[in-house]
C-alpha positions as CSV (number, residue, x, y, z in Angstrom):
1,M,0.0,0.0,0.0
2,E,1.3,3.5,-0.9
3,T,2.4,5.6,2.0
4,S,-0.1,8.4,1.2
5,E,-3.0,5.9,1.0
6,L,-1.9,4.3,4.3
7,L,-1.8,7.6,6.1
8,K,-5.3,8.5,4.9
9,K,-6.6,5.2,6.2
10,V,-4.8,5.6,9.5
11,R,-6.2,9.1,9.9
12,K,-9.7,8.0,9.0
13,I,-9.6,5.2,11.6
14,E,-8.1,7.6,14.2
15,I,-10.9,10.1,13.8
16,K,-13.6,7.4,14.3
17,T,-12.0,5.3,17.0
18,R,-10.5,8.1,19.1
19,G,-13.9,9.8,19.3
20,L,-15.5,6.5,20.4
21,S,-12.9,5.9,23.0
22,K,-13.1,9.4,24.4
23,N,-16.9,10.0,24.3
24,I,-18.3,6.5,24.8
25,F,-15.9,4.1,26.2
26,A,-13.8,6.2,28.6
27,G,-15.8,5.7,31.8
28,Q,-16.9,2.1,31.1
29,Y,-13.3,1.1,30.2
30,H,-12.0,2.6,33.5
31,S,-14.5,0.8,35.6
32,A,-14.3,-2.5,33.8
33,F,-10.5,-2.7,33.8
34,K,-9.1,-1.6,37.1
35,G,-5.5,-1.6,38.3
36,R,-3.6,-4.7,39.1
37,G,-4.1,-4.4,42.9
38,M,-1.7,-3.0,45.5
39,A,1.8,-1.9,44.7
40,F,4.6,-1.3,47.2
41,S,5.0,2.4,48.0
42,E,7.4,2.9,51.0
43,V,8.5,1.7,54.5
44,R,7.7,3.7,57.6
45,E,7.6,3.3,61.3
46,Y,4.8,1.3,62.8
47,Q,1.8,3.3,64.1
48,Y,-1.0,2.2,66.4
49,G,-3.7,0.5,64.4
50,D,-1.4,-0.7,61.6
51,D,-1.8,-4.3,60.4
52,I,1.1,-6.4,62.0
53,R,1.0,-8.5,58.8
54,D,2.6,-5.6,57.0
55,I,5.7,-5.4,59.2
56,D,8.9,-5.4,57.4
57,W,11.0,-7.6,59.6
58,N,14.3,-6.9,57.9
59,V,14.0,-3.1,58.3
60,T,12.6,-3.6,61.8
61,A,15.8,-5.6,62.8
62,R,18.1,-3.0,61.3
63,Q,16.4,0.0,62.9
64,N,15.6,-1.8,66.1
65,S,12.0,-0.5,66.0
66,P,9.0,-1.8,64.2
67,H,8.5,-0.7,60.5
68,I,5.8,-1.6,58.1
69,K,5.5,-1.8,54.3
70,V,3.0,0.7,52.8
71,F,1.0,-0.2,49.7
72,E,-1.1,1.9,47.4
73,E,-3.6,1.0,44.7
74,E,-1.8,0.5,41.4
75,R,-4.0,2.2,38.8
76,E,-1.8,1.9,35.7
77,L,-2.5,-1.1,33.5
78,T,-0.6,-2.8,30.7
79,V,-3.0,-3.8,27.9
80,M,-2.0,-6.3,25.3
81,L,-3.9,-6.9,22.0
82,L,-3.5,-10.4,20.6
83,I,-4.5,-9.9,16.9
84,D,-5.3,-12.9,14.7
85,V,-3.7,-12.2,11.2
86,S,-4.4,-15.6,9.7
87,G,-5.9,-16.0,6.2
88,S,-9.5,-16.2,7.3
89,R,-9.4,-12.5,8.5
90,E,-9.6,-11.5,4.8
91,F,-13.2,-12.8,4.5
92,G,-16.1,-10.4,4.3
93,T,-19.4,-10.4,2.4
94,I,-21.4,-7.4,3.5
95,N,-20.0,-4.1,4.9
96,K,-16.5,-4.9,5.7
97,T,-14.0,-7.7,6.1
98,K,-13.1,-9.3,9.4
99,Q,-9.7,-7.6,9.2
100,E,-11.4,-4.1,8.9
101,M,-13.6,-4.8,11.9
102,I,-10.6,-6.1,14.0
103,T,-8.7,-3.0,13.1
104,E,-11.5,-0.6,14.3
105,I,-12.0,-2.5,17.5
106,A,-8.3,-2.8,18.3
107,A,-7.8,0.9,17.6
108,T,-10.7,1.8,19.9
109,M,-9.2,-0.3,22.7
110,A,-5.8,1.3,22.1
111,F,-7.1,4.8,22.4
112,S,-9.2,3.9,25.4
113,A,-6.0,2.5,27.1
114,I,-3.9,5.6,26.6
115,Q,-6.7,7.9,27.7
116,N,-6.7,5.9,30.9
117,N,-2.9,6.4,31.1
118,D,-2.3,2.7,30.4
119,K,0.4,1.1,28.2
120,I,-0.7,-0.7,25.1
121,G,1.1,-3.4,23.2
122,V,0.3,-5.8,20.4
123,I,1.1,-9.4,19.3
124,F,0.2,-10.4,15.8
125,F,-0.2,-14.1,15.4
126,S,-1.1,-16.8,12.8
127,D,0.1,-20.3,13.5
128,R,3.2,-18.6,14.8
129,I,4.1,-15.4,16.5
130,E,4.3,-12.9,13.6
131,K,5.2,-9.7,15.4
132,Y,5.5,-8.3,18.9
133,I,5.1,-4.6,19.6
134,P,6.2,-3.8,23.2
135,P,3.7,-1.8,25.4
136,Q,4.1,1.9,25.4
137,K,2.0,5.1,25.9
138,G,1.1,7.9,23.6
139,R,-0.8,8.8,20.5
140,K,2.3,8.3,18.2
141,H,2.5,4.7,19.5
142,V,-1.2,4.1,18.8
143,L,-0.9,5.5,15.3
144,A,2.0,3.1,14.6
145,I,-0.2,0.2,15.9
146,I,-3.1,1.3,13.6
147,S,-0.7,1.4,10.6
148,E,0.4,-2.2,11.4
149,L,-3.2,-3.3,11.8
150,I,-4.0,-2.0,8.3
151,N,-0.8,-3.0,6.4
152,F,0.7,-6.0,8.2
153,Q,1.4,-9.0,6.0
154,P,2.0,-12.2,7.9
155,V,4.4,-14.9,6.9
156,E,2.0,-17.8,7.6
157,R,-1.8,-18.1,7.0
158,G,-2.8,-20.7,9.6
159,T,-4.2,-20.3,13.1
160,D,-2.8,-21.6,16.4
161,L,-4.5,-20.0,19.4
162,S,-2.6,-22.1,21.9
163,K,0.8,-20.8,20.6
164,V,-0.1,-17.1,21.2
165,L,-1.6,-17.9,24.6
166,Q,1.5,-19.8,25.7
167,Y,3.6,-16.9,24.4
168,I,1.8,-14.2,26.4
169,T,1.9,-16.4,29.5
170,N,5.7,-16.8,29.3
171,A,6.8,-13.5,27.6
172,Q,4.7,-11.0,29.6
173,K,6.1,-11.2,33.1
174,K,3.7,-8.8,34.9
175,R,-0.1,-9.3,34.9
176,C,-1.8,-7.5,32.1
177,T,-5.3,-7.0,30.6
178,T,-5.3,-9.0,27.3
179,F,-7.8,-8.8,24.5
180,L,-7.6,-11.9,22.3
181,I,-9.2,-10.8,19.0
182,S,-9.9,-13.6,16.5
183,D,-12.6,-15.4,14.6
184,F,-11.6,-18.5,16.7
185,I,-11.7,-20.8,13.8
186,D,-9.1,-23.2,15.1
187,A,-9.2,-26.9,14.8
188,G,-6.9,-27.3,17.7
189,D,-7.8,-27.5,21.4
190,F,-6.8,-24.2,23.1
191,Q,-8.7,-24.5,26.3
192,N,-5.7,-25.6,28.5
193,A,-3.5,-22.8,27.2
194,L,-6.4,-20.3,27.7
195,T,-6.9,-21.5,31.3
196,I,-3.2,-21.1,32.2
197,A,-3.0,-17.7,30.5
198,N,-6.1,-16.4,32.3
199,K,-4.6,-17.4,35.7
200,K,-1.7,-15.1,35.1
201,H,-3.3,-12.4,33.0
202,D,-6.9,-11.0,32.6
203,I,-8.0,-12.4,29.3
204,V,-11.0,-11.1,27.3
205,A,-12.0,-12.9,24.1
206,V,-13.4,-10.9,21.3
207,Q,-14.8,-13.0,18.4
208,I,-15.2,-11.4,15.0
209,Y,-17.2,-13.4,12.4
210,D,-19.0,-12.8,9.1
211,P,-22.7,-13.6,8.9
212,R,-22.1,-15.7,5.7
213,E,-19.8,-18.0,7.8
214,T,-22.8,-19.3,9.8
215,E,-24.7,-20.9,6.9
216,L,-24.3,-21.6,3.2
217,P,-26.7,-20.0,0.7
218,P,-28.3,-22.3,-1.9
219,V,-26.6,-20.8,-5.0
220,G,-25.6,-24.0,-6.8
221,L,-22.2,-25.4,-7.5
222,V,-19.5,-23.1,-6.1
223,K,-15.7,-23.4,-6.1
224,M,-14.4,-22.7,-2.6
225,K,-11.0,-22.1,-1.2
226,D,-9.7,-22.4,2.4
227,A,-8.1,-19.1,3.1
228,E,-5.6,-20.7,5.5
229,S,-4.6,-24.0,3.9
230,G,-5.1,-22.9,0.3
231,H,-7.1,-26.1,-0.4
232,E,-9.8,-25.7,-3.1
233,M,-12.9,-27.8,-3.8
234,W,-16.2,-27.7,-5.5
235,V,-19.3,-27.5,-3.2
236,D,-22.9,-28.1,-4.3
237,T,-24.6,-25.5,-2.1
238,S,-28.0,-26.5,-3.6
239,S,-27.8,-29.8,-1.6
240,R,-29.7,-29.5,1.7
241,K,-27.5,-32.1,3.3
242,T,-24.4,-30.1,2.4
243,R,-25.9,-26.9,3.9
244,E,-26.9,-28.8,7.0
245,R,-23.5,-30.3,7.5
246,Y,-21.9,-26.9,7.2
247,S,-24.4,-25.4,9.7
248,L,-23.6,-28.2,12.1
249,W,-19.8,-27.5,11.6
250,W,-20.3,-23.9,12.5
251,A,-22.5,-24.7,15.5
252,E,-19.9,-27.2,16.8
253,N,-17.1,-24.6,16.4
254,Q,-19.1,-22.1,18.3
255,R,-19.9,-24.6,21.0
256,R,-16.3,-25.6,21.5
257,A,-15.2,-22.0,21.7
258,L,-17.9,-21.0,24.2
259,D,-17.2,-24.1,26.3
260,S,-13.5,-23.1,26.4
261,F,-14.3,-19.6,27.5
262,N,-16.7,-20.8,30.2
263,K,-14.3,-23.5,31.6
264,S,-11.4,-21.0,31.6
265,R,-13.6,-18.3,33.2
266,V,-12.8,-15.9,30.4
267,D,-15.2,-13.1,29.5
268,A,-16.2,-13.2,25.8
269,V,-18.2,-11.2,23.3
270,S,-19.1,-12.2,19.7
271,I,-19.5,-9.5,17.0
272,A,-20.6,-9.9,13.4
273,T,-19.0,-7.8,10.7
274,N,-22.4,-6.2,9.8
275,E,-23.0,-5.1,13.4
276,D,-22.2,-2.0,15.3
277,F,-19.5,-3.1,17.7
278,V,-20.1,-0.3,20.2
279,P,-23.2,-1.9,22.0
280,A,-21.5,-5.3,22.2
281,L,-18.3,-3.9,23.8
282,L,-20.2,-1.5,26.1
283,G,-22.3,-4.5,27.3
284,M,-19.2,-6.4,28.1
285,F,-17.6,-3.5,29.9
286,K,-20.7,-2.9,32.0
287,K,-20.9,-6.6,32.9
288,R,-17.3,-6.5,34.1
289,G,-17.8,-3.2,35.9
290,N,-20.6,-4.5,38.1
């Protein structure tokens, strides 16, 4: 993509998503994603009424008088976006592709994060870790992320959710709020990796799908290509059995994903490419904020 065209797209997305994050998501984001808890602040002398469990015994021994550790609420978050860049993201039949929807949602989350004085980082993944952008603050950093969301070209086209979940578990040492944004079309079992990752980090699953993926229309003989494997085949969509088998496949994929979210205790939201993502995200924020 030409630089001038890319800059125009980045600016267009910034105008839309920055306004959403400022005017709509600001308060809900803040209440839904709080700080990581209590962070160490200082050591001071023990005062009447202090909790004896906070006594710093090393300092107490050196000073020969009781001292305690003082903690304060840690407000600043580190937010990580795990972005699925597999081949299936290119699919779209109505208003926009899954990639375009993912870009808008990720940009909105990024602006919401920096407006809350949080750091934001990104991991692009397919069936491998494609790119890691370390967490930082600032508008310039978010614009660089948006540019990558629009223009990034992965090396591979498959999907391996377990691999990126294992990566975030091991690579990100401190607890962070993590948005896993994907269509969750993955033949592998990622539940165990999701459970482990959610114990260390705060994982939120955001599924993006196209309405046409839920069922096949009866339009006769159609040549189809798997966007991730490259495999091509002719499919008779006029066959009721074929359409039923496809619907069952989609329902089973959704059931497995939902079952993984529930068993891993991960909050999840599902958004179609022809929907306004604002109500869905707000609903998820409100649920978490209660």
